[in-house]
Biopython code that builds the backbone (N, CA, C, O; Angstrom):
import numpy as np
from Bio.PDB.StructureBuilder import StructureBuilder

atoms = [
    (1, "MET", "N", (49.554, 78.144, 28.738)),
    (1, "MET", "CA", (49.647, 79.570, 28.893)),
    (1, "MET", "C", (48.309, 80.087, 29.414)),
    (1, "MET", "O", (47.267, 79.760, 28.845)),
    (2, "PRO", "N", (48.311, 80.883, 30.475)),
    (2, "PRO", "CA", (47.048, 81.363, 31.039)),
    (2, "PRO", "C", (46.405, 82.405, 30.130)),
    (2, "PRO", "O", (47.088, 83.156, 29.432)),
    (3, "VAL", "N", (45.083, 82.431, 30.156)),
    (3, "VAL", "CA", (44.311, 83.389, 29.370)),
    (3, "VAL", "C", (44.176, 84.672, 30.171)),
    (3, "VAL", "O", (43.770, 84.628, 31.333)),
    (4, "PRO", "N", (44.514, 85.841, 29.567)),
    (4, "PRO", "CA", (44.364, 87.090, 30.308)),
    (4, "PRO", "C", (42.900, 87.399, 30.577)),
    (4, "PRO", "O", (42.037, 87.178, 29.728)),
    (5, "VAL", "N", (42.636, 87.907, 31.762)),
    (5, "VAL", "CA", (41.282, 88.247, 32.166)),
    (5, "VAL", "C", (41.089, 89.738, 31.968)),
    (5, "VAL", "O", (41.960, 90.533, 32.321)),
    (6, "SER", "N", (39.941, 90.122, 31.401)),
    (6, "SER", "CA", (39.682, 91.536, 31.154)),
    (6, "SER", "C", (39.397, 92.262, 32.472)),
    (6, "SER", "O", (39.230, 91.642, 33.522)),
    (7, "ALA", "N", (39.348, 93.580, 32.383)),
    (7, "ALA", "CA", (39.130, 94.396, 33.573)),
    (7, "ALA", "C", (37.751, 94.161, 34.180)),
    (7, "ALA", "O", (37.560, 94.369, 35.378)),
    (8, "SER", "N", (36.784, 93.728, 33.365)),
    (8, "SER", "CA", (35.442, 93.516, 33.893)),
    (8, "SER", "C", (35.328, 92.192, 34.634)),
    (8, "SER", "O", (34.301, 91.920, 35.255)),
    (9, "GLY", "N", (36.348, 91.382, 34.580)),
    (9, "GLY", "CA", (36.325, 90.132, 35.316)),
    (9, "GLY", "C", (35.987, 88.932, 34.466)),
    (9, "GLY", "O", (36.220, 87.802, 34.896)),
    (10, "GLY", "N", (35.448, 89.128, 33.278)),
    (10, "GLY", "CA", (35.093, 88.013, 32.412)),
    (10, "GLY", "C", (36.168, 87.763, 31.379)),
    (10, "GLY", "O", (37.130, 88.523, 31.272)),
    (11, "HIS", "N", (36.001, 86.702, 30.623)),
    (11, "HIS", "CA", (36.947, 86.402, 29.563)),
    (11, "HIS", "C", (36.501, 87.076, 28.281)),
    (11, "HIS", "O", (35.304, 87.199, 28.023)),
    (12, "GLY", "N", (37.459, 87.514, 27.477)),
    (12, "GLY", "CA", (37.137, 88.167, 26.220)),
    (12, "GLY", "C", (36.865, 89.647, 26.419)),
    (12, "GLY", "O", (36.907, 90.159, 27.537)),
    (13, "SER", "N", (36.590, 90.313, 25.329)),
    (13, "SER", "CA", (36.317, 91.747, 25.422)),
    (13, "SER", "C", (34.871, 92.012, 25.017)),
    (13, "SER", "O", (34.345, 91.401, 24.087)),
    (14, "HIS", "N", (34.261, 92.914, 25.717)),
    (14, "HIS", "CA", (32.881, 93.293, 25.442)),
    (14, "HIS", "C", (32.867, 94.769, 25.133)),
    (14, "HIS", "O", (33.498, 95.559, 25.835)),
    (15, "GLY", "N", (32.154, 95.153, 24.089)),
    (15, "GLY", "CA", (32.072, 96.553, 23.693)),
    (15, "GLY", "C", (31.064, 97.304, 24.533)),
    (15, "GLY", "O", (30.387, 96.727, 25.384)),
    (16, "PRO", "N", (30.972, 98.596, 24.284)),
    (16, "PRO", "CA", (30.001, 99.395, 25.022)),
    (16, "PRO", "C", (28.572, 99.026, 24.622)),
    (16, "PRO", "O", (28.325, 98.566, 23.507)),
    (17, "THR", "N", (27.648, 99.235, 25.540)),
    (17, "THR", "CA", (26.240, 98.932, 25.274)),
    (17, "THR", "C", (25.643, 100.015, 24.378)),
    (17, "THR", "O", (26.276, 101.039, 24.121)),
    (18, "LEU", "N", (24.439, 99.782, 23.914)),
    (18, "LEU", "CA", (23.764, 100.754, 23.058)),
    (18, "LEU", "C", (23.522, 102.057, 23.810)),
    (18, "LEU", "O", (23.648, 103.141, 23.240)),
    (19, "PHE", "N", (23.174, 101.951, 25.089)),
    (19, "PHE", "CA", (22.949, 103.158, 25.887)),
    (19, "PHE", "C", (24.244, 103.964, 26.022)),
    (19, "PHE", "O", (24.216, 105.193, 25.969)),
    (20, "ASP", "N", (25.373, 103.280, 26.197)),
    (20, "ASP", "CA", (26.657, 103.981, 26.276)),
    (20, "ASP", "C", (26.970, 104.706, 24.970)),
    (20, "ASP", "O", (27.490, 105.822, 24.987)),
    (21, "LYS", "N", (26.657, 104.078, 23.843)),
    (21, "LYS", "CA", (26.912, 104.700, 22.554)),
    (21, "LYS", "C", (26.006, 105.914, 22.340)),
    (21, "LYS", "O", (26.447, 106.929, 21.802)),
    (22, "ILE", "N", (24.746, 105.812, 22.759)),
    (22, "ILE", "CA", (23.832, 106.948, 22.640)),
    (22, "ILE", "C", (24.312, 108.105, 23.515)),
    (22, "ILE", "O", (24.278, 109.266, 23.107)),
    (23, "LYS", "N", (24.758, 107.766, 24.718)),
    (23, "LYS", "CA", (25.272, 108.784, 25.627)),
    (23, "LYS", "C", (26.496, 109.488, 25.029)),
    (23, "LYS", "O", (26.609, 110.712, 25.094)),
    (24, "LEU", "N", (27.394, 108.714, 24.456)),
    (24, "LEU", "CA", (28.587, 109.284, 23.853)),
    (24, "LEU", "C", (28.217, 110.174, 22.663)),
    (24, "LEU", "O", (28.799, 111.244, 22.489)),
    (25, "GLY", "N", (27.255, 109.741, 21.846)),
    (25, "GLY", "CA", (26.804, 110.566, 20.729)),
    (25, "GLY", "C", (26.186, 111.868, 21.196)),
    (25, "GLY", "O", (26.416, 112.919, 20.597)),
    (26, "ALA", "N", (25.404, 111.805, 22.261)),
    (26, "ALA", "CA", (24.791, 113.021, 22.799)),
    (26, "ALA", "C", (25.850, 113.973, 23.352)),
    (26, "ALA", "O", (25.753, 115.187, 23.168)),
    (27, "ILE", "N", (26.845, 113.431, 24.020)),
    (27, "ILE", "CA", (27.914, 114.283, 24.572)),
    (27, "ILE", "C", (28.712, 114.933, 23.449)),
    (27, "ILE", "O", (29.026, 116.122, 23.512)),
    (28, "MET", "N", (29.039, 114.156, 22.423)),
    (28, "MET", "CA", (29.784, 114.728, 21.296)),
    (28, "MET", "C", (28.961, 115.787, 20.576)),
    (28, "MET", "O", (29.485, 116.848, 20.237)),
    (29, "GLY", "N", (27.689, 115.516, 20.338)),
    (29, "GLY", "CA", (26.839, 116.486, 19.674)),
    (29, "GLY", "C", (26.646, 117.747, 20.495)),
    (29, "GLY", "O", (26.605, 118.848, 19.946)),
    (30, "THR", "N", (26.528, 117.594, 21.798)),
    (30, "THR", "CA", (26.371, 118.757, 22.672)),
    (30, "THR", "C", (27.619, 119.627, 22.653)),
    (30, "THR", "O", (27.521, 120.853, 22.613)),
    (31, "SER", "N", (28.797, 118.999, 22.683)),
    (31, "SER", "CA", (30.029, 119.790, 22.671)),
    (31, "SER", "C", (30.210, 120.511, 21.333)),
    (31, "SER", "O", (30.645, 121.662, 21.303)),
    (32, "VAL", "N", (29.883, 119.845, 20.242)),
    (32, "VAL", "CA", (29.953, 120.506, 18.931)),
    (32, "VAL", "C", (28.926, 121.632, 18.868)),
    (32, "VAL", "O", (29.218, 122.714, 18.358)),
    (33, "GLY", "N", (27.729, 121.381, 19.386)),
    (33, "GLY", "CA", (26.691, 122.405, 19.382)),
    (33, "GLY", "C", (27.067, 123.626, 20.207)),
    (33, "GLY", "O", (26.755, 124.753, 19.824)),
    (34, "LEU", "N", (27.734, 123.413, 21.333)),
    (34, "LEU", "CA", (28.184, 124.555, 22.139)),
    (34, "LEU", "C", (29.190, 125.402, 21.367)),
    (34, "LEU", "O", (29.119, 126.631, 21.385)),
    (35, "CYS", "N", (30.116, 124.747, 20.698)),
    (35, "CYS", "CA", (31.117, 125.495, 19.924)),
    (35, "CYS", "C", (30.480, 126.241, 18.759)),
    (35, "CYS", "O", (30.790, 127.409, 18.520)),
    (36, "ILE", "N", (29.598, 125.575, 18.040)),
    (36, "ILE", "CA", (28.935, 126.224, 16.908)),
    (36, "ILE", "C", (28.048, 127.368, 17.392)),
    (36, "ILE", "O", (28.008, 128.431, 16.771)),
    (37, "GLY", "N", (27.334, 127.151, 18.502)),
    (37, "GLY", "CA", (26.501, 128.221, 19.064)),
    (37, "GLY", "C", (27.318, 129.415, 19.507)),
    (37, "GLY", "O", (26.886, 130.557, 19.357)),
    (38, "PHE", "N", (28.499, 129.159, 20.051)),
    (38, "PHE", "CA", (29.377, 130.250, 20.461)),
    (38, "PHE", "C", (29.856, 131.046, 19.254)),
    (38, "PHE", "O", (29.865, 132.277, 19.273)),
    (39, "LEU", "N", (30.255, 130.332, 18.204)),
    (39, "LEU", "CA", (30.761, 131.022, 17.017)),
    (39, "LEU", "C", (29.657, 131.824, 16.306)),
    (39, "LEU", "O", (29.804, 133.024, 16.073)),
    (40, "PHE", "N", (28.566, 131.152, 15.969)),
    (40, "PHE", "CA", (27.506, 131.835, 15.234)),
    (40, "PHE", "C", (26.764, 132.842, 16.102)),
    (40, "PHE", "O", (26.398, 133.918, 15.630)),
    (41, "GLY", "N", (26.543, 132.502, 17.361)),
    (41, "GLY", "CA", (25.883, 133.458, 18.258)),
    (41, "GLY", "C", (26.728, 134.687, 18.502)),
    (41, "GLY", "O", (26.221, 135.809, 18.514)),
    (42, "GLY", "N", (28.033, 134.473, 18.699)),
    (42, "GLY", "CA", (28.932, 135.612, 18.886)),
    (42, "GLY", "C", (28.974, 136.509, 17.664)),
    (42, "GLY", "O", (28.970, 137.735, 17.781)),
    (43, "TYR", "N", (29.016, 135.891, 16.486)),
    (43, "TYR", "CA", (29.001, 136.680, 15.248)),
    (43, "TYR", "C", (27.697, 137.462, 15.109)),
    (43, "TYR", "O", (27.702, 138.641, 14.756)),
    (44, "ASN", "N", (26.598, 136.801, 15.385)),
    (44, "ASN", "CA", (25.291, 137.461, 15.267)),
    (44, "ASN", "C", (25.154, 138.602, 16.279)),
    (44, "ASN", "O", (24.604, 139.657, 15.961)),
    (45, "LEU", "N", (25.655, 138.387, 17.486)),
    (45, "LEU", "CA", (25.576, 139.448, 18.497)),
    (45, "LEU", "C", (26.481, 140.621, 18.150)),
    (45, "LEU", "O", (26.118, 141.773, 18.387)),
    (46, "LEU", "N", (27.644, 140.345, 17.597)),
    (46, "LEU", "CA", (28.520, 141.446, 17.192)),
    (46, "LEU", "C", (27.944, 142.207, 16.003)),
    (46, "LEU", "O", (28.114, 143.421, 15.894)),
    (47, "LYS", "N", (27.271, 141.497, 15.125)),
    (47, "LYS", "CA", (26.722, 142.129, 13.929)),
    (47, "LYS", "C", (25.458, 142.924, 14.223)),
    (47, "LYS", "O", (25.299, 144.035, 13.718)),
    (48, "HIS", "N", (24.542, 142.366, 15.045)),
    (48, "HIS", "CA", (23.236, 142.989, 15.272)),
    (48, "HIS", "C", (23.062, 143.579, 16.669)),
    (48, "HIS", "O", (22.073, 144.271, 16.912)),
    (49, "GLY", "N", (23.961, 143.338, 17.566)),
    (49, "GLY", "CA", (23.832, 143.853, 18.920)),
    (49, "GLY", "C", (23.114, 142.871, 19.834)),
    (49, "GLY", "O", (22.474, 141.926, 19.372)),
    (50, "ALA", "N", (23.227, 143.105, 21.125)),
    (50, "ALA", "CA", (22.701, 142.172, 22.120)),
    (50, "ALA", "C", (21.198, 142.276, 22.298)),
    (50, "ALA", "O", (20.551, 141.268, 22.581)),
    (51, "GLY", "N", (20.631, 143.434, 22.145)),
    (51, "GLY", "CA", (19.198, 143.602, 22.350)),
    (51, "GLY", "C", (18.862, 143.744, 23.819)),
    (51, "GLY", "O", (19.737, 144.044, 24.631)),
    (52, "PRO", "N", (17.585, 143.528, 24.175)),
    (52, "PRO", "CA", (17.152, 143.770, 25.557)),
    (52, "PRO", "C", (17.669, 142.724, 26.551)),
    (52, "PRO", "O", (17.714, 143.007, 27.748)),
    (53, "ASN", "N", (18.054, 141.540, 26.105)),
    (53, "ASN", "CA", (18.495, 140.488, 27.025)),
    (53, "ASN", "C", (19.939, 140.635, 27.473)),
    (53, "ASN", "O", (20.325, 140.027, 28.472)),
    (54, "GLY", "N", (20.724, 141.394, 26.796)),
    (54, "GLY", "CA", (22.127, 141.533, 27.142)),
    (54, "GLY", "C", (22.982, 140.517, 26.384)),
    (54, "GLY", "O", (22.475, 139.557, 25.803)),
    (55, "PHE", "N", (24.268, 140.756, 26.410)),
    (55, "PHE", "CA", (25.203, 139.953, 25.621)),
    (55, "PHE", "C", (25.312, 138.514, 26.120)),
    (55, "PHE", "O", (25.220, 137.572, 25.333)),
    (56, "VAL", "N", (25.505, 138.348, 27.414)),
    (56, "VAL", "CA", (25.752, 137.011, 27.969)),
    (56, "VAL", "C", (24.511, 136.125, 27.854)),
    (56, "VAL", "O", (24.618, 134.955, 27.488)),
    (57, "ARG", "N", (23.355, 136.667, 28.159)),
    (57, "ARG", "CA", (22.130, 135.861, 28.098)),
    (57, "ARG", "C", (21.791, 135.479, 26.659)),
    (57, "ARG", "O", (21.370, 134.352, 26.398)),
    (58, "SER", "N", (21.972, 136.408, 25.733)),
    (58, "SER", "CA", (21.697, 136.097, 24.326)),
    (58, "SER", "C", (22.661, 135.046, 23.796)),
    (58, "SER", "O", (22.258, 134.126, 23.085)),
    (59, "LEU", "N", (23.927, 135.185, 24.142)),
    (59, "LEU", "CA", (24.914, 134.197, 23.706)),
    (59, "LEU", "C", (24.608, 132.833, 24.327)),
    (59, "LEU", "O", (24.748, 131.811, 23.656)),
    (60, "GLY", "N", (24.199, 132.801, 25.577)),
    (60, "GLY", "CA", (23.825, 131.548, 26.229)),
    (60, "GLY", "C", (22.632, 130.877, 25.558)),
    (60, "GLY", "O", (22.586, 129.653, 25.442)),
    (61, "GLN", "N", (21.674, 131.675, 25.118)),
    (61, "GLN", "CA", (20.523, 131.107, 24.414)),
    (61, "GLN", "C", (20.931, 130.492, 23.083)),
    (61, "GLN", "O", (20.452, 129.417, 22.723)),
    (62, "TYR", "N", (21.803, 131.160, 22.359)),
    (62, "TYR", "CA", (22.305, 130.581, 21.109)),
    (62, "TYR", "C", (23.036, 129.271, 21.371)),
    (62, "TYR", "O", (22.822, 128.274, 20.681)),
    (63, "MET", "N", (23.887, 129.290, 22.362)),
    (63, "MET", "CA", (24.702, 128.103, 22.645)),
    (63, "MET", "C", (23.849, 126.933, 23.122)),
    (63, "MET", "O", (24.043, 125.804, 22.671)),
    (64, "LEU", "N", (22.907, 127.189, 24.028)),
    (64, "LEU", "CA", (22.071, 126.098, 24.537)),
    (64, "LEU", "C", (21.133, 125.541, 23.467)),
    (64, "LEU", "O", (20.911, 124.332, 23.400)),
    (65, "GLY", "N", (20.593, 126.411, 22.644)),
    (65, "GLY", "CA", (19.722, 125.934, 21.566)),
    (65, "GLY", "C", (20.479, 125.072, 20.566)),
    (65, "GLY", "O", (19.994, 124.024, 20.141)),
    (66, "SER", "N", (21.656, 125.517, 20.202)),
    (66, "SER", "CA", (22.471, 124.754, 19.263)),
    (66, "SER", "C", (22.955, 123.449, 19.892)),
    (66, "SER", "O", (22.977, 122.420, 19.218)),
    (67, "ALA", "N", (23.340, 123.469, 21.153)),
    (67, "ALA", "CA", (23.816, 122.259, 21.837)),
    (67, "ALA", "C", (22.703, 121.230, 21.966)),
    (67, "ALA", "O", (22.936, 120.037, 21.770)),
    (68, "ALA", "N", (21.505, 121.674, 22.292)),
    (68, "ALA", "CA", (20.387, 120.734, 22.417)),
    (68, "ALA", "C", (20.044, 120.096, 21.079)),
    (68, "ALA", "O", (19.770, 118.898, 21.009)),
    (69, "THR", "N", (20.058, 120.895, 20.022)),
    (69, "THR", "CA", (19.731, 120.364, 18.697)),
    (69, "THR", "C", (20.781, 119.378, 18.222)),
    (69, "THR", "O", (20.450, 118.267, 17.808)),
    (70, "PHE", "N", (22.052, 119.777, 18.277)),
    (70, "PHE", "CA", (23.127, 118.890, 17.835)),
    (70, "PHE", "C", (23.182, 117.621, 18.690)),
    (70, "PHE", "O", (23.344, 116.523, 18.158)),
    (71, "GLY", "N", (23.051, 117.763, 19.986)),
    (71, "GLY", "CA", (23.112, 116.596, 20.870)),
    (71, "GLY", "C", (21.993, 115.612, 20.609)),
    (71, "GLY", "O", (22.220, 114.403, 20.597)),
    (72, "PHE", "N", (20.790, 116.112, 20.400)),
    (72, "PHE", "CA", (19.649, 115.235, 20.142)),
    (72, "PHE", "C", (19.842, 114.455, 18.847)),
    (72, "PHE", "O", (19.692, 113.234, 18.820)),
    (73, "PHE", "N", (20.174, 115.164, 17.784)),
    (73, "PHE", "CA", (20.309, 114.481, 16.497)),
    (73, "PHE", "C", (21.525, 113.571, 16.440)),
    (73, "PHE", "O", (21.491, 112.547, 15.758)),
    (74, "MET", "N", (22.587, 113.916, 17.133)),
    (74, "MET", "CA", (23.754, 113.035, 17.156)),
    (74, "MET", "C", (23.455, 111.767, 17.945)),
    (74, "MET", "O", (23.923, 110.690, 17.576)),
    (75, "ALA", "N", (22.683, 111.874, 19.024)),
    (75, "ALA", "CA", (22.307, 110.681, 19.792)),
    (75, "ALA", "C", (21.415, 109.769, 18.963)),
    (75, "ALA", "O", (21.600, 108.552, 18.969)),
    (76, "ILE", "N", (20.448, 110.343, 18.248)),
    (76, "ILE", "CA", (19.573, 109.544, 17.385)),
    (76, "ILE", "C", (20.382, 108.889, 16.266)),
    (76, "ILE", "O", (20.197, 107.707, 15.974)),
    (77, "GLY", "N", (21.272, 109.650, 15.643)),
    (77, "GLY", "CA", (22.104, 109.098, 14.572)),
    (77, "GLY", "C", (23.007, 107.978, 15.050)),
    (77, "GLY", "O", (23.218, 106.999, 14.334)),
    (78, "THR", "N", (23.542, 108.114, 16.254)),
    (78, "THR", "CA", (24.391, 107.057, 16.807)),
    (78, "THR", "C", (23.576, 105.806, 17.086)),
    (78, "THR", "O", (24.049, 104.693, 16.854)),
    (79, "ALA", "N", (22.370, 105.974, 17.577)),
    (79, "ALA", "CA", (21.526, 104.811, 17.864)),
    (79, "ALA", "C", (21.154, 104.091, 16.573)),
    (79, "ALA", "O", (21.160, 102.861, 16.527)),
    (80, "ILE", "N", (20.836, 104.836, 15.537)),
    (80, "ILE", "CA", (20.479, 104.210, 14.264)),
    (80, "ILE", "C", (21.681, 103.501, 13.659)),
    (80, "ILE", "O", (21.547, 102.409, 13.108)),
    (81, "ARG", "N", (22.841, 104.110, 13.759)),
    (81, "ARG", "CA", (24.033, 103.541, 13.141)),
    (81, "ARG", "C", (24.502, 102.271, 13.839)),
    (81, "ARG", "O", (25.079, 101.396, 13.192)),
    (82, "THR", "N", (24.269, 102.149, 15.135)),
    (82, "THR", "CA", (24.787, 100.998, 15.862)),
    (82, "THR", "C", (23.802, 99.843, 15.937)),
    (82, "THR", "O", (24.144, 98.794, 16.483)),
    (83, "GLU", "N", (22.599, 99.994, 15.411)),
    (83, "GLU", "CA", (21.665, 98.874, 15.416)),
    (83, "GLU", "C", (22.147, 97.819, 14.433)),
    (83, "GLU", "O", (22.414, 98.117, 13.268)),
    (84, "THR", "N", (22.257, 96.584, 14.910)),
    (84, "THR", "CA", (22.651, 95.484, 14.041)),
    (84, "THR", "C", (21.767, 94.293, 14.341)),
    (84, "THR", "O", (21.196, 94.175, 15.425)),
    (85, "ASP", "N", (21.668, 93.422, 13.371)),
    (85, "ASP", "CA", (20.894, 92.221, 13.605)),
    (85, "ASP", "C", (21.799, 91.130, 14.169)),
    (85, "ASP", "O", (23.024, 91.235, 14.113)),
    (86, "SER", "N", (21.192, 90.100, 14.703)),
    (86, "SER", "CA", (21.962, 89.061, 15.359)),
    (86, "SER", "C", (22.794, 88.256, 14.371)),
    (86, "SER", "O", (23.832, 87.715, 14.752)),
    (87, "VAL", "N", (22.371, 88.161, 13.119)),
    (87, "VAL", "CA", (23.138, 87.412, 12.123)),
    (87, "VAL", "C", (24.478, 88.093, 11.873)),
    (87, "VAL", "O", (25.515, 87.433, 11.801)),
    (88, "ALA", "N", (24.453, 89.423, 11.739)),
    (88, "ALA", "CA", (25.698, 90.147, 11.521)),
    (88, "ALA", "C", (26.606, 90.047, 12.742)),
    (88, "ALA", "O", (27.821, 89.909, 12.601)),
    (89, "MET", "N", (26.030, 90.114, 13.930)),
    (89, "MET", "CA", (26.848, 89.997, 15.143)),
    (89, "MET", "C", (27.473, 88.618, 15.257)),
    (89, "MET", "O", (28.634, 88.505, 15.651)),
    (90, "LYS", "N", (26.739, 87.573, 14.924)),
    (90, "LYS", "CA", (27.287, 86.214, 14.977)),
    (90, "LYS", "C", (28.397, 86.037, 13.949)),
    (90, "LYS", "O", (29.414, 85.405, 14.235)),
    (91, "GLU", "N", (28.209, 86.586, 12.768)),
    (91, "GLU", "CA", (29.238, 86.490, 11.731)),
    (91, "GLU", "C", (30.492, 87.246, 12.145)),
    (91, "GLU", "O", (31.606, 86.773, 11.916)),
    (92, "PHE", "N", (30.322, 88.412, 12.752)),
    (92, "PHE", "CA", (31.468, 89.174, 13.245)),
    (92, "PHE", "C", (32.207, 88.406, 14.330)),
    (92, "PHE", "O", (33.437, 88.366, 14.335)),
    (93, "ALA", "N", (31.467, 87.796, 15.246)),
    (93, "ALA", "CA", (32.104, 87.012, 16.308)),
    (93, "ALA", "C", (32.827, 85.795, 15.733)),
    (93, "ALA", "O", (33.890, 85.414, 16.224)),
    (94, "ARG", "N", (32.257, 85.186, 14.697)),
    (94, "ARG", "CA", (32.912, 84.036, 14.079)),
    (94, "ARG", "C", (34.213, 84.452, 13.400)),
    (94, "ARG", "O", (35.204, 83.724, 13.445)),
    (95, "MET", "N", (34.205, 85.621, 12.775)),
    (95, "MET", "CA", (35.407, 86.090, 12.101)),
    (95, "MET", "C", (36.488, 86.476, 13.096)),
    (95, "MET", "O", (37.674, 86.352, 12.789)),
    (96, "ARG", "N", (36.114, 86.935, 14.268)),
    (96, "ARG", "CA", (37.084, 87.354, 15.282)),
    (96, "ARG", "C", (37.589, 86.192, 16.134)),
    (96, "ARG", "O", (38.498, 86.376, 16.943)),
    (97, "ALA", "N", (37.024, 85.014, 15.970)),
    (97, "ALA", "CA", (37.419, 83.865, 16.776)),
    (97, "ALA", "C", (38.821, 83.403, 16.386)),
    (97, "ALA", "O", (39.377, 83.823, 15.371)),
    (98, "ALA", "N", (39.370, 82.532, 17.216)),
    (98, "ALA", "CA", (40.696, 81.981, 16.935)),
    (98, "ALA", "C", (40.652, 81.182, 15.642)),
    (98, "ALA", "O", (39.631, 80.562, 15.345)),
    (99, "PRO", "N", (41.730, 81.178, 14.861)),
    (99, "PRO", "CA", (41.730, 80.448, 13.605)),
    (99, "PRO", "C", (41.587, 78.950, 13.827)),
    (99, "PRO", "O", (42.066, 78.402, 14.820)),
    (100, "VAL", "N", (40.929, 78.313, 12.898)),
    (100, "VAL", "CA", (40.698, 76.873, 12.978)),
    (100, "VAL", "C", (41.897, 76.169, 12.366)),
    (100, "VAL", "O", (42.392, 76.565, 11.310)),
    (101, "VAL", "N", (42.355, 75.130, 13.032)),
    (101, "VAL", "CA", (43.481, 74.355, 12.526)),
    (101, "VAL", "C", (42.976, 73.515, 11.365)),
    (101, "VAL", "O", (41.967, 72.819, 11.480)),
    (102, "LEU", "N", (43.667, 73.584, 10.277)),
    (102, "LEU", "CA", (43.255, 72.822, 9.112)),
    (102, "LEU", "C", (43.453, 71.331, 9.348)),
    (102, "LEU", "O", (44.369, 70.913, 10.056)),
    (103, "GLU", "N", (42.595, 70.558, 8.756)),
    (103, "GLU", "CA", (42.646, 69.104, 8.940)),
    (103, "GLU", "C", (43.968, 68.542, 8.446)),
    (103, "GLU", "O", (44.510, 67.633, 9.075)),
    (104, "MET", "N", (44.505, 69.046, 7.347)),
    (104, "MET", "CA", (45.740, 68.524, 6.793)),
    (104, "MET", "C", (46.906, 68.762, 7.749)),
    (104, "MET", "O", (47.754, 67.884, 7.911)),
    (105, "GLN", "N", (46.965, 69.923, 8.380)),
    (105, "GLN", "CA", (48.037, 70.202, 9.321)),
    (105, "GLN", "C", (47.946, 69.272, 10.525)),
    (105, "GLN", "O", (48.970, 68.802, 11.021)),
    (106, "ARG", "N", (46.750, 69.005, 10.994)),
    (106, "ARG", "CA", (46.596, 68.126, 12.140)),
    (106, "ARG", "C", (47.024, 66.706, 11.799)),
    (106, "ARG", "O", (47.628, 66.019, 12.622)),
    (107, "ARG", "N", (46.716, 66.274, 10.604)),
    (107, "ARG", "CA", (47.106, 64.936, 10.193)),
    (107, "ARG", "C", (48.619, 64.811, 10.061)),
    (107, "ARG", "O", (49.191, 63.778, 10.408)),
    (108, "ARG", "N", (49.265, 65.856, 9.561)),
    (108, "ARG", "CA", (50.720, 65.813, 9.415)),
    (108, "ARG", "C", (51.400, 65.701, 10.765)),
    (108, "ARG", "O", (52.360, 64.947, 10.920)),
    (109, "LYS", "N", (50.919, 66.434, 11.724)),
    (109, "LYS", "CA", (51.537, 66.396, 13.045)),
    (109, "LYS", "C", (51.284, 65.070, 13.739)),
    (109, "LYS", "O", (52.133, 64.603, 14.497)),
    (110, "GLY", "N", (50.147, 64.459, 13.499)),
    (110, "GLY", "CA", (49.813, 63.207, 14.147)),
    (110, "GLY", "C", (50.556, 62.009, 13.554)),
    (110, "GLY", "O", (50.776, 61.012, 14.241)),
    (111, "GLY", "N", (50.935, 62.105, 12.306)),
    (111, "GLY", "CA", (51.687, 61.032, 11.694)),
    (111, "GLY", "C", (50.850, 59.842, 11.292)),
    (111, "GLY", "O", (51.392, 58.753, 11.104)),
    (112, "ARG", "N", (49.560, 60.008, 11.154)),
    (112, "ARG", "CA", (48.713, 58.871, 10.820)),
    (112, "ARG", "C", (48.975, 58.345, 9.406)),
    (112, "ARG", "O", (48.846, 57.147, 9.154)),
    (113, "TYR", "N", (49.336, 59.224, 8.503)),
    (113, "TYR", "CA", (49.458, 58.819, 7.104)),
    (113, "TYR", "C", (50.900, 58.634, 6.660)),
    (113, "TYR", "O", (51.153, 58.462, 5.468)),
    (114, "GLY", "N", (51.841, 58.663, 7.575)),
    (114, "GLY", "CA", (53.233, 58.420, 7.255)),
    (114, "GLY", "C", (53.920, 59.584, 6.542)),
    (114, "GLY", "O", (54.838, 59.368, 5.751)),
    (115, "TRP", "N", (53.480, 60.822, 6.816)),
    (115, "TRP", "CA", (54.097, 61.965, 6.155)),
    (115, "TRP", "C", (55.271, 62.539, 6.953)),
    (115, "TRP", "O", (55.929, 63.461, 6.472)),
    (116, "ASP", "N", (55.555, 62.027, 8.155)),
    (116, "ASP", "CA", (56.631, 62.641, 8.911)),
    (116, "ASP", "C", (57.935, 62.011, 8.597)),
    (116, "ASP", "O", (58.962, 62.408, 9.149)),
]
sb = StructureBuilder()
sb.init_structure("model")
sb.init_model(0)
sb.init_chain("A")
sb.init_seg("    ")
for serial, (resi, resn, name, xyz) in enumerate(atoms, 1):
    if name == "N":
        sb.init_residue(resn, " ", resi, " ")
    sb.init_atom(name, np.array(xyz, "f"), 0.0, 1.0, " ", f" {name:<3s}", serial, name[0])
structure = sb.get_structure()
């Protein structure tokens, strides 16, 4: 039976790199920060007024400040969370490997000991 080839051209599956994970964390944090900045900034502007900068510029400042903060910390948190040592990675790869045929099963199929 032929082995399926992954989309990248190699055999087996490879996960995203650390840089890809950091990028994804930053994007997720930025999107959450934009939403939180919109909600809290909009509430603050409705409660206290826009001031000299106007409504749109003040709301944009809230949103960008919140997005930058959330994105930065989410990227750092993702990088810290995905750091692993090589021992753990080797153990994970060993656990994900194909199951090993037990010696007793191989002997039964071969018929060396007269069990068939």
